[in-house]
C-alpha positions in Angstrom: -71.0 16.9 -2.4 -68.0 19.3 -2.5 -68.0 19.6 1.3 -68.4 15.8 1.7 -65.4 15.1 -0.5 -63.3 17.7 1.2 -64.1 16.1 4.6 -63.2 12.7 3.3 -59.9 14.1 1.9 -59.1 15.7 5.3 -59.9 12.4 7.2 -57.9 10.2 4.8 -55.4 8.1 6.7 -51.8 8.5 5.4 -48.4 7.0 6.1 -45.4 9.3 6.1 -41.7 8.8 6.6 -39.0 11.3 7.3 -35.9 11.4 5.1 -34.6 14.7 6.4 -31.4 15.4 8.4 -31.6 14.1 12.0 -34.6 11.9 11.2 -35.4 8.9 13.4 -34.5 5.7 11.4 -37.3 3.2 10.7 -40.1 5.5 12.0 -43.3 5.9 10.0 -46.0 8.3 11.0 -49.6 7.2 10.5 -52.1 10.1 10.8 -55.0 11.9 9.1 -54.2 14.0 6.0 -55.5 17.2 7.7 -53.4 16.6 10.8 -50.2 16.1 8.9 -50.7 19.0 6.4 -51.7 21.5 9.2 -48.7 20.5 11.4 -46.2 20.4 8.5 -47.3 23.5 6.5 -49.4 25.4 9.1 -52.5 27.5 8.3 -51.3 28.1 4.7 -51.1 24.4 3.9 -54.4 23.8 5.6 -56.0 26.4 3.4 -54.5 24.8 0.3 -55.8 21.4 1.3 -59.3 22.7 1.9 -59.3 24.6 -1.3 -58.2 21.4 -3.2 -60.8 19.3 -1.5 -63.6 21.7 -2.1 -62.8 22.3 -5.8 -62.2 18.6 -6.6 -65.5 17.7 -5.0 -67.1 20.5 -7.0 -65.7 19.1 -10.2 -66.9 15.6 -9.4 -70.3 16.8 -8.5 -70.6 18.6 -11.9 -69.3 15.6 -13.8 -71.9 13.4 -12.2 -74.7 15.7 -13.5 -75.4 17.4 -10.2 -74.5 20.8 -11.5 -72.9 23.7 -9.6 -74.7 25.1 -6.6 -76.4 28.5 -7.2 -74.3 30.2 -4.6 -71.0 29.7 -2.8 -69.5 27.8 -5.7 -66.0 28.3 -4.5 -64.3 29.6 -1.4 -62.0 32.6 -1.4 -58.8 31.9 -3.4 -55.9 31.2 -1.0 -53.1 33.6 -0.8 -50.5 30.9 -0.3 -47.1 31.0 -2.0 -46.5 28.8 -5.0 -44.0 26.8 -3.0 -46.6 25.8 -0.3 -49.2 25.0 -3.0 -46.7 22.9 -4.9 -45.5 21.0 -1.8 -49.1 20.2 -0.6 -50.2 19.0 -4.1 -47.0 16.9 -4.4 -47.6 15.4 -0.9 -51.2 14.5 -1.8 -50.1 12.9 -5.1 -47.7 10.7 -3.2 -49.7 9.9 0.0 -53.1 9.3 -1.6 -52.5 7.1 -4.6 -52.8 3.6 -5.9 -49.3 2.1 -6.2 -48.2 0.9 -9.6 -45.7 -1.6 -8.2 -47.0 -5.0 -7.3 -45.8 -4.8 -3.7 -47.5 -4.9 -0.3 -46.1 -1.5 0.6 -44.2 1.0 -1.5 -42.3 4.2 -0.7 -43.1 7.2 -2.8 -40.8 10.2 -3.4 -41.5 13.5 -5.1 -40.7 14.0 -8.8 -41.3 17.7 -9.5 -40.2 18.9 -12.9 -40.3 22.4 -14.3 -39.7 22.6 -18.0 -40.5 24.6 -21.1 -42.8 23.4 -23.9 -41.6 24.3 -27.4 -45.3 24.4 -28.6 -46.0 27.2 -26.1 -43.1 29.5 -27.0 -45.5 32.2 -28.1 -46.4 32.6 -24.4 -44.2 35.0 -22.4 -43.4 32.4 -19.7 -44.1 28.9 -21.2 -43.3 26.9 -18.1 -44.9 23.6 -17.3 -44.9 22.2 -13.8 -45.2 18.4 -13.6 -45.9 16.9 -10.2 -45.7 13.1 -10.0 -44.3 10.4 -7.7 -41.5 7.9 -8.0 -42.0 4.5 -6.4 -39.8 1.8 -4.9 -40.7 -1.2 -2.7 -40.7 -0.3 1.0 -37.7 -2.1 2.5 -38.4 -4.5 5.4 -37.7 -2.2 8.4 -36.0 -3.3 11.5 -39.1 -2.6 13.6 -41.6 -3.9 11.0 -44.3 -5.8 12.9 -46.8 -3.1 11.9 -46.3 -3.8 8.2 -48.4 -6.9 8.3 -51.4 -4.7 9.3 -51.6 -3.5 5.7 -52.5 -5.5 2.6 -51.4 -2.7 0.3 -50.4 0.9 0.9 -47.9 3.7 0.3 -45.5 5.5 2.5 -44.9 9.1 1.4 -41.4 10.3 1.9 -41.0 13.9 3.0 -37.8 16.0 3.6 -38.6 16.8 7.2 -41.2 16.3 9.9 -40.3 19.1 12.3 -43.3 18.5 14.5 -42.0 15.1 15.7 -40.3 14.3 18.9 -37.1 12.4 17.9 -37.2 10.5 21.2 -40.5 8.8 20.3 -38.8 5.6 19.1 -39.1 3.4 16.1 -41.8 1.6 14.1 -45.3 2.9 13.3 -46.3 6.1 15.3 -50.1 6.4 15.4 -52.7 7.5 17.9 -54.1 5.0 20.4 -57.5 5.1 18.6 -55.9 4.4 15.2 -53.9 1.6 16.7 -57.1 0.0 18.0 -58.7 0.3 14.6 -55.7 -1.1 12.7 -55.4 -4.0 15.1 -59.1 -4.9 14.8 -59.5 -5.0 18.6 -62.9 -6.4 19.5 -62.9 -6.3 23.3 -60.6 -6.0 26.4 -59.8 -8.7 28.9 -58.0 -8.5 32.2 -55.3 -11.0 32.9 -53.2 -10.8 36.0 -54.3 -7.2 36.6 -53.2 -6.3 33.0 -55.6 -5.2 30.3 -55.2 -7.2 27.1 -56.9 -5.9 23.9 -58.1 -8.9 22.0 -58.6 -8.8 18.3 -57.7 -10.9 15.3 
């Protein structure tokens, strides 16, 4: 169960937009959660993602009465910095969520708050870290034909996507296999020596 949940989390399809300096306007990246996290935060981020997936799966397994396994109950604790852990958790809270707004697509931005709790003043460092997401309707983009492929969804805003090639263009950037799946292609036909992918 824990490993199955971790695998589902890694394979989860996410939509991400770039709000950083030099970003390409109107471009949204569609990819798997594991591909984005590993390319954006590297091995440290990937370690955080896998640790989160394993331990959430473990908690769900225990809640359903399955109990904890007798051995290998948890992987080695990651040695990532607090910043990487916070950023990955914040990204997951924005990219994999059910939108509260009654909109087809919403854009989510991080809302990370560090504050003190007066009820915990007896603790040496009574800091509380709140990680949440703010939402707003996703504006109709100039290259927006892809938006009709989704009945509902979220686009997580990030500060930068350094792994992207800024010359890739506008619209939705996905792999060919993902494009085929999203477009519900059923079969190819050849018309005037051109392959047409037919779907609905």
